[in-house]
mmCIF file of the N, C-alpha and C atoms, coordinates in Angstrom:
data_MODEL
# 
_entry.id   MODEL 
# 
loop_
_atom_site.group_PDB 
_atom_site.id 
_atom_site.type_symbol 
_atom_site.label_atom_id 
_atom_site.label_alt_id 
_atom_site.label_comp_id 
_atom_site.label_asym_id 
_atom_site.label_entity_id 
_atom_site.label_seq_id 
_atom_site.pdbx_PDB_ins_code 
_atom_site.Cartn_x 
_atom_site.Cartn_y 
_atom_site.Cartn_z 
_atom_site.occupancy 
_atom_site.B_iso_or_equiv 
_atom_site.pdbx_formal_charge 
_atom_site.auth_seq_id 
_atom_site.auth_comp_id 
_atom_site.auth_asym_id 
_atom_site.auth_atom_id 
_atom_site.pdbx_PDB_model_num 
ATOM 1   N N  . ALA A 1 1  ? -17.339 -2.290 21.538  1.00 0.00 ? 1  ALA A N  1 
ATOM 2   C CA . ALA A 1 1  ? -16.231 -1.371 21.352  1.00 0.00 ? 1  ALA A CA 1 
ATOM 3   C C  . ALA A 1 1  ? -14.945 -2.166 21.170  1.00 0.00 ? 1  ALA A C  1 
ATOM 4   N N  . VAL A 1 2  ? -14.086 -1.627 20.335  1.00 0.00 ? 2  VAL A N  1 
ATOM 5   C CA . VAL A 1 2  ? -12.789 -2.253 20.085  1.00 0.00 ? 2  VAL A CA 1 
ATOM 6   C C  . VAL A 1 2  ? -11.737 -1.478 20.858  1.00 0.00 ? 2  VAL A C  1 
ATOM 7   N N  . ALA A 1 3  ? -10.954 -2.199 21.607  1.00 0.00 ? 3  ALA A N  1 
ATOM 8   C CA . ALA A 1 3  ? -9.898  -1.554 22.392  1.00 0.00 ? 3  ALA A CA 1 
ATOM 9   C C  . ALA A 1 3  ? -8.804  -1.033 21.466  1.00 0.00 ? 3  ALA A C  1 
ATOM 10  N N  . ASN A 1 4  ? -8.178  0.049  21.858  1.00 0.00 ? 4  ASN A N  1 
ATOM 11  C CA . ASN A 1 4  ? -7.070  0.617  21.097  1.00 0.00 ? 4  ASN A CA 1 
ATOM 12  C C  . ASN A 1 4  ? -5.777  -0.042 21.565  1.00 0.00 ? 4  ASN A C  1 
ATOM 13  N N  . ILE A 1 5  ? -5.563  -1.254 21.116  1.00 0.00 ? 5  ILE A N  1 
ATOM 14  C CA . ILE A 1 5  ? -4.386  -2.012 21.541  1.00 0.00 ? 5  ILE A CA 1 
ATOM 15  C C  . ILE A 1 5  ? -3.088  -1.306 21.149  1.00 0.00 ? 5  ILE A C  1 
ATOM 16  N N  . PRO A 1 6  ? -2.936  -0.813 19.896  1.00 0.00 ? 6  PRO A N  1 
ATOM 17  C CA . PRO A 1 6  ? -1.682  -0.130 19.568  1.00 0.00 ? 6  PRO A CA 1 
ATOM 18  C C  . PRO A 1 6  ? -1.417  1.072  20.470  1.00 0.00 ? 6  PRO A C  1 
ATOM 19  N N  . GLY A 1 7  ? -2.469  1.779  20.863  1.00 0.00 ? 7  GLY A N  1 
ATOM 20  C CA . GLY A 1 7  ? -2.293  2.923  21.746  1.00 0.00 ? 7  GLY A CA 1 
ATOM 21  C C  . GLY A 1 7  ? -1.880  2.517  23.149  1.00 0.00 ? 7  GLY A C  1 
ATOM 22  N N  . ALA A 1 8  ? -2.237  1.306  23.548  1.00 0.00 ? 8  ALA A N  1 
ATOM 23  C CA . ALA A 1 8  ? -1.889  0.823  24.884  1.00 0.00 ? 8  ALA A CA 1 
ATOM 24  C C  . ALA A 1 8  ? -0.431  0.386  24.958  1.00 0.00 ? 8  ALA A C  1 
ATOM 25  N N  . VAL A 1 9  ? 0.111   -0.036 23.830  1.00 0.00 ? 9  VAL A N  1 
ATOM 26  C CA . VAL A 1 9  ? 1.512   -0.492 23.793  1.00 0.00 ? 9  VAL A CA 1 
ATOM 27  C C  . VAL A 1 9  ? 2.207   0.134  22.578  1.00 0.00 ? 9  VAL A C  1 
ATOM 28  N N  . PRO A 1 10 ? 2.412   1.452  22.605  1.00 0.00 ? 10 PRO A N  1 
ATOM 29  C CA . PRO A 1 10 ? 2.907   2.147  21.413  1.00 0.00 ? 10 PRO A CA 1 
ATOM 30  C C  . PRO A 1 10 ? 4.282   1.690  20.940  1.00 0.00 ? 10 PRO A C  1 
ATOM 31  N N  . HIS A 1 11 ? 5.180   1.414  21.853  1.00 0.00 ? 11 HIS A N  1 
ATOM 32  C CA . HIS A 1 11 ? 6.522   0.988  21.446  1.00 0.00 ? 11 HIS A CA 1 
ATOM 33  C C  . HIS A 1 11 ? 6.459   -0.355 20.729  1.00 0.00 ? 11 HIS A C  1 
ATOM 34  N N  . THR A 1 12 ? 5.770   -1.295 21.315  1.00 0.00 ? 12 THR A N  1 
ATOM 35  C CA . THR A 1 12 ? 5.650   -2.629 20.721  1.00 0.00 ? 12 THR A CA 1 
ATOM 36  C C  . THR A 1 12 ? 4.919   -2.575 19.389  1.00 0.00 ? 12 THR A C  1 
ATOM 37  N N  . SER A 1 13 ? 3.848   -1.798 19.315  1.00 0.00 ? 13 SER A N  1 
ATOM 38  C CA . SER A 1 13 ? 3.100   -1.728 18.058  1.00 0.00 ? 13 SER A CA 1 
ATOM 39  C C  . SER A 1 13 ? 3.911   -1.040 16.963  1.00 0.00 ? 13 SER A C  1 
ATOM 40  N N  . THR A 1 14 ? 4.723   -0.063 17.324  1.00 0.00 ? 14 THR A N  1 
ATOM 41  C CA . THR A 1 14 ? 5.595   0.581  16.341  1.00 0.00 ? 14 THR A CA 1 
ATOM 42  C C  . THR A 1 14 ? 6.618   -0.400 15.802  1.00 0.00 ? 14 THR A C  1 
ATOM 43  N N  . LEU A 1 15 ? 7.205   -1.196 16.668  1.00 0.00 ? 15 LEU A N  1 
ATOM 44  C CA . LEU A 1 15 ? 8.165   -2.207 16.214  1.00 0.00 ? 15 LEU A CA 1 
ATOM 45  C C  . LEU A 1 15 ? 7.495   -3.230 15.304  1.00 0.00 ? 15 LEU A C  1 
ATOM 46  N N  . ALA A 1 16 ? 6.301   -3.649 15.653  1.00 0.00 ? 16 ALA A N  1 
ATOM 47  C CA . ALA A 1 16 ? 5.583   -4.623 14.831  1.00 0.00 ? 16 ALA A CA 1 
ATOM 48  C C  . ALA A 1 16 ? 5.258   -4.046 13.454  1.00 0.00 ? 16 ALA A C  1 
ATOM 49  N N  . LEU A 1 17 ? 4.784   -2.809 13.419  1.00 0.00 ? 17 LEU A N  1 
ATOM 50  C CA . LEU A 1 17 ? 4.471   -2.173 12.139  1.00 0.00 ? 17 LEU A CA 1 
ATOM 51  C C  . LEU A 1 17 ? 5.732   -2.005 11.290  1.00 0.00 ? 17 LEU A C  1 
ATOM 52  N N  . THR A 1 18 ? 6.821   -1.598 11.913  1.00 0.00 ? 18 THR A N  1 
ATOM 53  C CA . THR A 1 18 ? 8.087   -1.449 11.191  1.00 0.00 ? 18 THR A CA 1 
ATOM 54  C C  . THR A 1 18 ? 8.554   -2.782 10.632  1.00 0.00 ? 18 THR A C  1 
ATOM 55  N N  . ASN A 1 19 ? 8.477   -3.827 11.428  1.00 0.00 ? 19 ASN A N  1 
ATOM 56  C CA . ASN A 1 19 ? 8.889   -5.155 10.962  1.00 0.00 ? 19 ASN A CA 1 
ATOM 57  C C  . ASN A 1 19 ? 8.053   -5.617 9.775   1.00 0.00 ? 19 ASN A C  1 
ATOM 58  N N  . ALA A 1 20 ? 6.791   -5.246 9.750   1.00 0.00 ? 20 ALA A N  1 
ATOM 59  C CA . ALA A 1 20 ? 5.901   -5.685 8.674   1.00 0.00 ? 20 ALA A CA 1 
ATOM 60  C C  . ALA A 1 20 ? 6.036   -4.845 7.408   1.00 0.00 ? 20 ALA A C  1 
ATOM 61  N N  . THR A 1 21 ? 6.471   -3.592 7.523   1.00 0.00 ? 21 THR A N  1 
ATOM 62  C CA . THR A 1 21 ? 6.441   -2.694 6.366   1.00 0.00 ? 21 THR A CA 1 
ATOM 63  C C  . THR A 1 21 ? 7.795   -2.225 5.854   1.00 0.00 ? 21 THR A C  1 
ATOM 64  N N  . LEU A 1 22 ? 8.847   -2.388 6.622   1.00 0.00 ? 22 LEU A N  1 
ATOM 65  C CA . LEU A 1 22 ? 10.149  -1.839 6.230   1.00 0.00 ? 22 LEU A CA 1 
ATOM 66  C C  . LEU A 1 22 ? 10.636  -2.382 4.896   1.00 0.00 ? 22 LEU A C  1 
ATOM 67  N N  . LYS A 1 23 ? 10.429  -3.661 4.638   1.00 0.00 ? 23 LYS A N  1 
ATOM 68  C CA . LYS A 1 23 ? 10.908  -4.238 3.375   1.00 0.00 ? 23 LYS A CA 1 
ATOM 69  C C  . LYS A 1 23 ? 10.257  -3.554 2.176   1.00 0.00 ? 23 LYS A C  1 
ATOM 70  N N  . TYR A 1 24 ? 9.008   -3.133 2.318   1.00 0.00 ? 24 TYR A N  1 
ATOM 71  C CA . TYR A 1 24 ? 8.332   -2.444 1.223   1.00 0.00 ? 24 TYR A CA 1 
ATOM 72  C C  . TYR A 1 24 ? 8.914   -1.044 1.015   1.00 0.00 ? 24 TYR A C  1 
ATOM 73  N N  . ALA A 1 25 ? 9.172   -0.349 2.093   1.00 0.00 ? 25 ALA A N  1 
ATOM 74  C CA . ALA A 1 25 ? 9.759   0.988  1.993   1.00 0.00 ? 25 ALA A CA 1 
ATOM 75  C C  . ALA A 1 25 ? 11.144  0.926  1.357   1.00 0.00 ? 25 ALA A C  1 
ATOM 76  N N  . VAL A 1 26 ? 11.933  -0.063 1.736   1.00 0.00 ? 26 VAL A N  1 
ATOM 77  C CA . VAL A 1 26 ? 13.275  -0.222 1.167   1.00 0.00 ? 26 VAL A CA 1 
ATOM 78  C C  . VAL A 1 26 ? 13.185  -0.544 -0.322  1.00 0.00 ? 26 VAL A C  1 
ATOM 79  N N  . ALA A 1 27 ? 12.292  -1.439 -0.692  1.00 0.00 ? 27 ALA A N  1 
ATOM 80  C CA . ALA A 1 27 ? 12.130  -1.789 -2.111  1.00 0.00 ? 27 ALA A CA 1 
ATOM 81  C C  . ALA A 1 27 ? 11.716  -0.569 -2.928  1.00 0.00 ? 27 ALA A C  1 
ATOM 82  N N  . LEU A 1 28 ? 10.786  0.213  -2.424  1.00 0.00 ? 28 LEU A N  1 
ATOM 83  C CA . LEU A 1 28 ? 10.350  1.414  -3.133  1.00 0.00 ? 28 LEU A CA 1 
ATOM 84  C C  . LEU A 1 28 ? 11.484  2.422  -3.265  1.00 0.00 ? 28 LEU A C  1 
ATOM 85  N N  . ALA A 1 29 ? 12.258  2.591  -2.204  1.00 0.00 ? 29 ALA A N  1 
ATOM 86  C CA . ALA A 1 29 ? 13.374  3.538  -2.234  1.00 0.00 ? 29 ALA A CA 1 
ATOM 87  C C  . ALA A 1 29 ? 14.487  3.071  -3.166  1.00 0.00 ? 29 ALA A C  1 
ATOM 88  N N  . ASP A 1 30 ? 14.789  1.788  -3.141  1.00 0.00 ? 30 ASP A N  1 
ATOM 89  C CA . ASP A 1 30 ? 15.893  1.261  -3.949  1.00 0.00 ? 30 ASP A CA 1 
ATOM 90  C C  . ASP A 1 30 ? 15.545  1.119  -5.427  1.00 0.00 ? 30 ASP A C  1 
ATOM 91  N N  . LYS A 1 31 ? 14.310  0.744  -5.725  1.00 0.00 ? 31 LYS A N  1 
ATOM 92  C CA . LYS A 1 31 ? 13.949  0.369  -7.095  1.00 0.00 ? 31 LYS A CA 1 
ATOM 93  C C  . LYS A 1 31 ? 13.004  1.347  -7.780  1.00 0.00 ? 31 LYS A C  1 
ATOM 94  N N  . GLY A 1 32 ? 12.385  2.221  -7.000  1.00 0.00 ? 32 GLY A N  1 
ATOM 95  C CA . GLY A 1 32 ? 11.322  3.048  -7.561  1.00 0.00 ? 32 GLY A CA 1 
ATOM 96  C C  . GLY A 1 32 ? 10.017  2.267  -7.526  1.00 0.00 ? 32 GLY A C  1 
ATOM 97  N N  . TRP A 1 33 ? 8.900   2.980  -7.551  1.00 0.00 ? 33 TRP A N  1 
ATOM 98  C CA . TRP A 1 33 ? 7.613   2.310  -7.350  1.00 0.00 ? 33 TRP A CA 1 
ATOM 99  C C  . TRP A 1 33 ? 7.279   1.333  -8.462  1.00 0.00 ? 33 TRP A C  1 
ATOM 100 N N  . ARG A 1 34 ? 7.593   1.678  -9.713  1.00 0.00 ? 34 ARG A N  1 
ATOM 101 C CA . ARG A 1 34 ? 7.181   0.835  -10.833 1.00 0.00 ? 34 ARG A CA 1 
ATOM 102 C C  . ARG A 1 34 ? 7.898   -0.515 -10.811 1.00 0.00 ? 34 ARG A C  1 
ATOM 103 N N  . LYS A 1 35 ? 9.225   -0.496 -10.673 1.00 0.00 ? 35 LYS A N  1 
ATOM 104 C CA . LYS A 1 35 ? 9.990   -1.751 -10.655 1.00 0.00 ? 35 LYS A CA 1 
ATOM 105 C C  . LYS A 1 35 ? 9.654   -2.563 -9.406  1.00 0.00 ? 35 LYS A C  1 
ATOM 106 N N  . ALA A 1 36 ? 9.522   -1.891 -8.269  1.00 0.00 ? 36 ALA A N  1 
ATOM 107 C CA . ALA A 1 36 ? 9.188   -2.599 -7.031  1.00 0.00 ? 36 ALA A CA 1 
ATOM 108 C C  . ALA A 1 36 ? 7.834   -3.299 -7.157  1.00 0.00 ? 36 ALA A C  1 
ATOM 109 N N  . CYS A 1 37 ? 6.871   -2.642 -7.791  1.00 0.00 ? 37 CYS A N  1 
ATOM 110 C CA . CYS A 1 37 ? 5.545   -3.245 -7.970  1.00 0.00 ? 37 CYS A CA 1 
ATOM 111 C C  . CYS A 1 37 ? 5.565   -4.377 -8.987  1.00 0.00 ? 37 CYS A C  1 
ATOM 112 N N  . LYS A 1 38 ? 6.428   -4.286 -9.992  1.00 0.00 ? 38 LYS A N  1 
ATOM 113 C CA . LYS A 1 38 ? 6.569   -5.385 -10.956 1.00 0.00 ? 38 LYS A CA 1 
ATOM 114 C C  . LYS A 1 38 ? 7.077   -6.639 -10.265 1.00 0.00 ? 38 LYS A C  1 
ATOM 115 N N  . GLU A 1 39 ? 7.980   -6.452 -9.315  1.00 0.00 ? 39 GLU A N  1 
ATOM 116 C CA . GLU A 1 39 ? 8.646   -7.577 -8.667  1.00 0.00 ? 39 GLU A CA 1 
ATOM 117 C C  . GLU A 1 39 ? 7.912   -8.107 -7.445  1.00 0.00 ? 39 GLU A C  1 
ATOM 118 N N  . ASP A 1 40 ? 6.982   -7.342 -6.899  1.00 0.00 ? 40 ASP A N  1 
ATOM 119 C CA . ASP A 1 40 ? 6.307   -7.758 -5.666  1.00 0.00 ? 40 ASP A CA 1 
ATOM 120 C C  . ASP A 1 40 ? 4.794   -7.610 -5.811  1.00 0.00 ? 40 ASP A C  1 
ATOM 121 N N  . PRO A 1 41 ? 4.084   -8.724 -5.956  1.00 0.00 ? 41 PRO A N  1 
ATOM 122 C CA . PRO A 1 41 ? 2.630   -8.665 -6.125  1.00 0.00 ? 41 PRO A CA 1 
ATOM 123 C C  . PRO A 1 41 ? 1.911   -7.951 -4.979  1.00 0.00 ? 41 PRO A C  1 
ATOM 124 N N  . ALA A 1 42 ? 2.447   -8.032 -3.771  1.00 0.00 ? 42 ALA A N  1 
ATOM 125 C CA . ALA A 1 42 ? 1.802   -7.359 -2.635  1.00 0.00 ? 42 ALA A CA 1 
ATOM 126 C C  . ALA A 1 42 ? 1.832   -5.845 -2.817  1.00 0.00 ? 42 ALA A C  1 
ATOM 127 N N  . LEU A 1 43 ? 2.946   -5.315 -3.274  1.00 0.00 ? 43 LEU A N  1 
ATOM 128 C CA . LEU A 1 43 ? 3.022   -3.877 -3.539  1.00 0.00 ? 43 LEU A CA 1 
ATOM 129 C C  . LEU A 1 43 ? 2.090   -3.498 -4.685  1.00 0.00 ? 43 LEU A C  1 
ATOM 130 N N  . TYR A 1 44 ? 2.087   -4.301 -5.726  1.00 0.00 ? 44 TYR A N  1 
ATOM 131 C CA . TYR A 1 44 ? 1.222   -4.036 -6.877  1.00 0.00 ? 44 TYR A CA 1 
ATOM 132 C C  . TYR A 1 44 ? -0.245  -3.983 -6.452  1.00 0.00 ? 44 TYR A C  1 
ATOM 133 N N  . LYS A 1 45 ? -0.653  -4.914 -5.615  1.00 0.00 ? 45 LYS A N  1 
ATOM 134 C CA . LYS A 1 45 ? -2.044  -4.954 -5.149  1.00 0.00 ? 45 LYS A CA 1 
ATOM 135 C C  . LYS A 1 45 ? -2.391  -3.759 -4.269  1.00 0.00 ? 45 LYS A C  1 
ATOM 136 N N  . GLY A 1 46 ? -1.383  -3.076 -3.753  1.00 0.00 ? 46 GLY A N  1 
ATOM 137 C CA . GLY A 1 46 ? -1.613  -1.920 -2.900  1.00 0.00 ? 46 GLY A CA 1 
ATOM 138 C C  . GLY A 1 46 ? -1.777  -0.607 -3.645  1.00 0.00 ? 46 GLY A C  1 
ATOM 139 N N  . LEU A 1 47 ? -1.571  -0.626 -4.968  1.00 0.00 ? 47 LEU A N  1 
ATOM 140 C CA . LEU A 1 47 ? -1.729  0.605  -5.743  1.00 0.00 ? 47 LEU A CA 1 
ATOM 141 C C  . LEU A 1 47 ? -3.200  0.994  -5.816  1.00 0.00 ? 47 LEU A C  1 
ATOM 142 N N  . ASN A 1 48 ? -3.489  2.253  -5.577  1.00 0.00 ? 48 ASN A N  1 
ATOM 143 C CA . ASN A 1 48 ? -4.845  2.776  -5.703  1.00 0.00 ? 48 ASN A CA 1 
ATOM 144 C C  . ASN A 1 48 ? -4.941  3.799  -6.825  1.00 0.00 ? 48 ASN A C  1 
ATOM 145 N N  . ILE A 1 49 ? -3.995  4.733  -6.855  1.00 0.00 ? 49 ILE A N  1 
ATOM 146 C CA . ILE A 1 49 ? -4.000  5.801  -7.850  1.00 0.00 ? 49 ILE A CA 1 
ATOM 147 C C  . ILE A 1 49 ? -2.589  5.950  -8.403  1.00 0.00 ? 49 ILE A C  1 
ATOM 148 N N  . VAL A 1 50 ? -2.485  6.029  -9.730  1.00 0.00 ? 50 VAL A N  1 
ATOM 149 C CA . VAL A 1 50 ? -1.202  6.231  -10.396 1.00 0.00 ? 50 VAL A CA 1 
ATOM 150 C C  . VAL A 1 50 ? -1.387  7.341  -11.424 1.00 0.00 ? 50 VAL A C  1 
ATOM 151 N N  . ASN A 1 51 ? -0.581  8.384  -11.293 1.00 0.00 ? 51 ASN A N  1 
ATOM 152 C CA . ASN A 1 51 ? -0.655  9.522  -12.221 1.00 0.00 ? 51 ASN A CA 1 
ATOM 153 C C  . ASN A 1 51 ? -2.082  10.050 -12.378 1.00 0.00 ? 51 ASN A C  1 
ATOM 154 N N  . GLY A 1 52 ? -2.791  10.123 -11.266 1.00 0.00 ? 52 GLY A N  1 
ATOM 155 C CA . GLY A 1 52 ? -4.142  10.668 -11.272 1.00 0.00 ? 52 GLY A CA 1 
ATOM 156 C C  . GLY A 1 52 ? -5.225  9.719  -11.756 1.00 0.00 ? 52 GLY A C  1 
ATOM 157 N N  . LYS A 1 53 ? -4.872  8.497  -12.097 1.00 0.00 ? 53 LYS A N  1 
ATOM 158 C CA . LYS A 1 53 ? -5.832  7.502  -12.582 1.00 0.00 ? 53 LYS A CA 1 
ATOM 159 C C  . LYS A 1 53 ? -6.093  6.482  -11.481 1.00 0.00 ? 53 LYS A C  1 
ATOM 160 N N  . VAL A 1 54 ? -7.360  6.129  -11.277 1.00 0.00 ? 54 VAL A N  1 
ATOM 161 C CA . VAL A 1 54 ? -7.710  5.123  -10.277 1.00 0.00 ? 54 VAL A CA 1 
ATOM 162 C C  . VAL A 1 54 ? -7.434  3.751  -10.881 1.00 0.00 ? 54 VAL A C  1 
ATOM 163 N N  . VAL A 1 55 ? -6.530  3.005  -10.241 1.00 0.00 ? 55 VAL A N  1 
ATOM 164 C CA . VAL A 1 55 ? -6.095  1.712  -10.769 1.00 0.00 ? 55 VAL A CA 1 
ATOM 165 C C  . VAL A 1 55 ? -6.513  0.549  -9.872  1.00 0.00 ? 55 VAL A C  1 
ATOM 166 N N  . PHE A 1 56 ? -7.358  0.834  -8.891  1.00 0.00 ? 56 PHE A N  1 
ATOM 167 C CA . PHE A 1 56 ? -7.892  -0.200 -8.004  1.00 0.00 ? 56 PHE A CA 1 
ATOM 168 C C  . PHE A 1 56 ? -9.405  -0.169 -8.155  1.00 0.00 ? 56 PHE A C  1 
ATOM 169 N N  . LYS A 1 57 ? -9.963  -1.235 -8.704  1.00 0.00 ? 57 LYS A N  1 
ATOM 170 C CA . LYS A 1 57 ? -11.376 -1.243 -9.091  1.00 0.00 ? 57 LYS A CA 1 
ATOM 171 C C  . LYS A 1 57 ? -12.319 -0.934 -7.933  1.00 0.00 ? 57 LYS A C  1 
ATOM 172 N N  . ALA A 1 58 ? -12.060 -1.493 -6.765  1.00 0.00 ? 58 ALA A N  1 
ATOM 173 C CA . ALA A 1 58 ? -12.953 -1.253 -5.627  1.00 0.00 ? 58 ALA A CA 1 
ATOM 174 C C  . ALA A 1 58 ? -12.998 0.228  -5.264  1.00 0.00 ? 58 ALA A C  1 
ATOM 175 N N  . VAL A 1 59 ? -11.881 0.912  -5.341  1.00 0.00 ? 59 VAL A N  1 
ATOM 176 C CA . VAL A 1 59 ? -11.845 2.350  -5.048  1.00 0.00 ? 59 VAL A CA 1 
ATOM 177 C C  . VAL A 1 59 ? -12.655 3.108  -6.100  1.00 0.00 ? 59 VAL A C  1 
ATOM 178 N N  . ALA A 1 60 ? -12.456 2.760  -7.361  1.00 0.00 ? 60 ALA A N  1 
ATOM 179 C CA . ALA A 1 60 ? -13.216 3.411  -8.435  1.00 0.00 ? 60 ALA A CA 1 
ATOM 180 C C  . ALA A 1 60 ? -14.715 3.207  -8.243  1.00 0.00 ? 60 ALA A C  1 
ATOM 181 N N  . ASP A 1 61 ? -15.112 1.991  -7.890  1.00 0.00 ? 61 ASP A N  1 
ATOM 182 C CA . ASP A 1 61 ? -16.530 1.688  -7.695  1.00 0.00 ? 61 ASP A CA 1 
ATOM 183 C C  . ASP A 1 61 ? -17.126 2.480  -6.536  1.00 0.00 ? 61 ASP A C  1 
ATOM 184 N N  . VAL A 1 62 ? -16.429 2.523  -5.430  1.00 0.00 ? 62 VAL A N  1 
ATOM 185 C CA . VAL A 1 62 ? -16.938 3.218  -4.241  1.00 0.00 ? 62 VAL A CA 1 
ATOM 186 C C  . VAL A 1 62 ? -17.131 4.705  -4.511  1.00 0.00 ? 62 VAL A C  1 
ATOM 187 N N  . TYR A 1 63 ? -16.202 5.303  -5.244  1.00 0.00 ? 63 TYR A N  1 
ATOM 188 C CA . TYR A 1 63 ? -16.259 6.744  -5.471  1.00 0.00 ? 63 TYR A CA 1 
ATOM 189 C C  . TYR A 1 63 ? -16.868 7.126  -6.819  1.00 0.00 ? 63 TYR A C  1 
ATOM 190 N N  . GLY A 1 64 ? -17.389 6.126  -7.538  1.00 0.00 ? 64 GLY A N  1 
ATOM 191 C CA . GLY A 1 64 ? -18.020 6.413  -8.820  1.00 0.00 ? 64 GLY A CA 1 
ATOM 192 C C  . GLY A 1 64 ? -17.062 7.000  -9.840  1.00 0.00 ? 64 GLY A C  1 
ATOM 193 N N  . MET A 1 65 ? -15.838 6.528  -9.814  1.00 0.00 ? 65 MET A N  1 
ATOM 194 C CA . MET A 1 65 ? -14.816 7.038  -10.728 1.00 0.00 ? 65 MET A CA 1 
ATOM 195 C C  . MET A 1 65 ? -14.473 5.985  -11.773 1.00 0.00 ? 65 MET A C  1 
ATOM 196 N N  . GLU A 1 66 ? -13.836 6.424  -12.821 1.00 0.00 ? 66 GLU A N  1 
ATOM 197 C CA . GLU A 1 66 ? -13.425 5.510  -13.881 1.00 0.00 ? 66 GLU A CA 1 
ATOM 198 C C  . GLU A 1 66 ? -12.221 4.693  -13.421 1.00 0.00 ? 66 GLU A C  1 
ATOM 199 N N  . TYR A 1 67 ? -12.282 3.395  -13.676 1.00 0.00 ? 67 TYR A N  1 
ATOM 200 C CA . TYR A 1 67 ? -11.184 2.477  -13.355 1.00 0.00 ? 67 TYR A CA 1 
ATOM 201 C C  . TYR A 1 67 ? -10.333 2.286  -14.601 1.00 0.00 ? 67 TYR A C  1 
ATOM 202 N N  . GLU A 1 68 ? -9.026  2.300  -14.424 1.00 0.00 ? 68 GLU A N  1 
ATOM 203 C CA . GLU A 1 68 ? -8.110  2.031  -15.529 1.00 0.00 ? 68 GLU A CA 1 
ATOM 204 C C  . GLU A 1 68 ? -7.082  1.008  -15.087 1.00 0.00 ? 68 GLU A C  1 
ATOM 205 N N  . GLU A 1 69 ? -6.856  0.017  -15.930 1.00 0.00 ? 69 GLU A N  1 
ATOM 206 C CA . GLU A 1 69 ? -5.794  -0.945 -15.638 1.00 0.00 ? 69 GLU A CA 1 
ATOM 207 C C  . GLU A 1 69 ? -4.458  -0.263 -15.861 1.00 0.00 ? 69 GLU A C  1 
ATOM 208 N N  . ILE A 1 70 ? -3.472  -0.704 -15.116 1.00 0.00 ? 70 ILE A N  1 
ATOM 209 C CA . ILE A 1 70 ? -2.150  -0.096 -15.220 1.00 0.00 ? 70 ILE A CA 1 
ATOM 210 C C  . ILE A 1 70 ? -1.183  -1.063 -15.887 1.00 0.00 ? 70 ILE A C  1 
ATOM 211 N N  . GLU A 1 71 ? -0.352  -0.526 -16.737 1.00 0.00 ? 71 GLU A N  1 
ATOM 212 C CA . GLU A 1 71 ? 0.724   -1.295 -17.357 1.00 0.00 ? 71 GLU A CA 1 
ATOM 213 C C  . GLU A 1 71 ? 2.001   -0.991 -16.593 1.00 0.00 ? 71 GLU A C  1 
ATOM 214 N N  . LEU A 1 72 ? 2.625   -2.027 -16.077 1.00 0.00 ? 72 LEU A N  1 
ATOM 215 C CA . LEU A 1 72 ? 3.912   -1.818 -15.415 1.00 0.00 ? 72 LEU A CA 1 
ATOM 216 C C  . LEU A 1 72 ? 4.955   -2.142 -16.407 1.00 0.00 ? 72 LEU A C  1 
# 
């Protein structure tokens, strides 16, 4: 069994998650998703679905859906 560490220390885990993700939220808010993904490979790699199209091959494979590459 895996212990629920975040549940044991919710305040600390919330701060850690915020520290790790806030820069992405700010980039998306300031630049929009397309420009933010062009400028940050980590955000780009996190795309799964864009305009109803599956753009992450592993997701398409798992769900038996068509994969489409995305042009930014």
